[in-house]
C-alpha positions in Angstrom: -34.5 114.0 -20.7 -38.0 114.2 -22.2 -39.5 110.9 -23.4 -41.4 111.0 -26.6 -43.6 108.4 -28.2 -43.8 107.2 -31.8 -47.0 109.1 -32.3 -45.2 112.3 -31.3 -42.5 111.6 -33.9 -44.9 110.8 -36.7 -47.4 113.5 -35.6 -50.2 114.0 -38.0 -48.2 113.2 -41.1 -50.5 111.3 -43.5 -47.8 110.1 -46.0 -44.6 108.8 -44.5 -41.5 107.2 -45.9 -39.1 105.2 -43.8 -35.6 104.6 -45.1 -33.8 101.7 -43.4 -30.0 102.3 -43.5 -27.6 99.7 -42.3 -25.2 96.9 -43.2 -26.5 93.5 -42.1 -23.1 92.0 -42.4 -21.9 94.2 -39.6 -24.1 93.0 -36.7 -25.8 95.9 -34.9 -24.8 98.3 -37.7 -27.6 96.7 -39.7 -30.2 98.5 -37.5 -32.0 100.5 -40.1 -32.1 97.6 -42.6 -33.5 95.2 -39.9 -36.2 97.7 -39.0 -37.1 98.2 -42.7 -37.4 94.4 -43.2 -39.6 94.0 -40.1 -41.9 96.9 -41.2 -42.2 95.6 -44.8 -43.8 92.5 -43.3 -45.9 94.3 -40.6 -47.3 97.4 -42.5 -49.7 97.2 -45.5 -50.8 100.8 -45.6 -50.5 102.7 -48.9 -49.6 105.9 -47.1 -46.6 104.4 -45.3 -43.7 103.4 -47.6 -40.8 101.4 -46.2 -37.6 101.3 -48.2 -34.6 99.2 -47.3 -31.7 101.4 -48.5 -29.0 99.3 -46.9 -25.8 101.3 -47.5 -27.1 103.2 -50.5 -29.9 105.7 -49.7 -29.4 107.3 -53.1 -30.9 104.2 -54.6 -34.3 105.2 -53.1 -34.3 108.9 -53.7 -36.4 108.8 -56.8 -39.0 106.6 -55.3 -39.2 108.8 -52.3 -39.6 112.0 -54.3 -42.4 110.4 -56.4 -44.2 109.3 -53.3 -44.0 112.9 -52.0 -44.2 112.2 -48.2 -45.0 114.7 -45.5 -42.4 113.0 -43.3 -39.2 111.1 -44.1 -37.9 109.0 -41.3 -34.3 107.7 -41.7 -33.6 104.7 -39.4 -29.8 104.5 -39.1 -27.2 103.4 -36.6 -25.8 106.4 -34.7 -22.5 106.3 -32.7 -23.6 108.3 -29.6 -21.3 106.8 -27.0 -24.4 105.4 -25.3 -25.6 101.9 -24.3 -26.4 99.7 -27.3 -30.0 100.0 -28.2 -30.4 103.6 -27.1 -32.8 105.4 -29.4 -32.6 109.0 -30.5 -34.8 111.1 -32.7 -33.0 114.1 -34.2 -33.0 116.6 -37.0 -30.6 115.2 -39.7 -28.1 118.0 -39.7 -27.8 117.9 -35.9 -26.8 114.2 -35.8 -25.1 113.7 -39.2 -21.7 113.5 -37.6 -22.9 110.6 -35.4 -23.7 108.5 -38.5 -21.0 105.9 -39.1 -18.5 106.9 -41.7 -19.5 104.0 -44.1 -23.0 105.5 -44.5 -22.4 109.3 -43.9 -21.1 110.6 -47.3 -23.9 109.0 -49.3 -26.6 110.0 -46.8 -25.4 113.6 -46.7 -25.5 114.0 -50.5 -28.8 112.2 -50.8 -30.4 114.3 -48.0 -29.3 117.5 -49.6 -30.8 116.3 -52.9 -34.1 115.1 -51.5 -34.4 118.2 -49.3 -34.2 120.4 -52.4 -36.8 118.4 -54.3 -39.2 118.0 -51.3 -38.8 121.3 -49.4 -42.1 120.8 -47.5 -41.2 117.3 -46.3 -40.1 117.0 -42.6 -37.0 114.8 -42.3 -36.0 113.1 -39.0 -33.3 110.6 -38.1 -34.3 107.7 -35.9 -31.0 106.6 -34.6 -30.0 103.6 -32.6 -26.6 103.1 -30.8 -25.0 99.9 -32.1 -22.9 97.6 -30.0 -21.3 94.8 -31.8 -20.0 94.7 -35.4 -19.9 90.9 -35.4 -23.4 89.9 -34.3 -26.8 91.4 -33.6 -27.1 92.0 -29.9 -30.2 91.4 -27.8 -30.5 95.1 -27.2 -30.8 95.8 -31.0 -33.1 92.9 -31.6 -35.4 94.2 -28.9 -35.2 97.8 -30.1 -36.2 96.7 -33.7 -39.0 94.5 -32.4 -40.4 97.3 -30.2 -40.2 99.9 -32.9 -41.8 97.6 -35.5 -44.7 96.8 -33.2 -45.2 100.4 -32.2 -45.0 101.8 -35.8 -47.2 99.1 -37.2 -49.8 99.7 -34.5 -50.1 103.3 -35.8 -50.7 102.1 -39.4 -53.1 99.3 -39.0 
């Protein structure tokens, strides 16, 4: 498997939006929300917009469309059958079936809508395999920390 870095994911996109999707009441399934919260503190760049969508990505569709990003990154738990903390970068329609059921319907509808309104925006899922529904495991904490440090270093 080829390893890719965050700079490869972001590429030369100047305007980026990151949606954090997750449910903090369900332990590791809060992955995207945890990452969004960490990045809101770490990044103060007007070209990188972080939106904590929690379980309702449709709530941030309008803000995203008005921002007109070149890249939309959707940080979301993905049930991959891997070790907790395993990260995957995927095209949304290739991995949508791995999105937990509690997030999938809203995400699918919102993605279709945003894709139509922003046809030139590249969209990627940044997925992380959850472990526990009861608590945040060390693997997820480390994953969020490392991602937050790496992404914020690109946008100093």
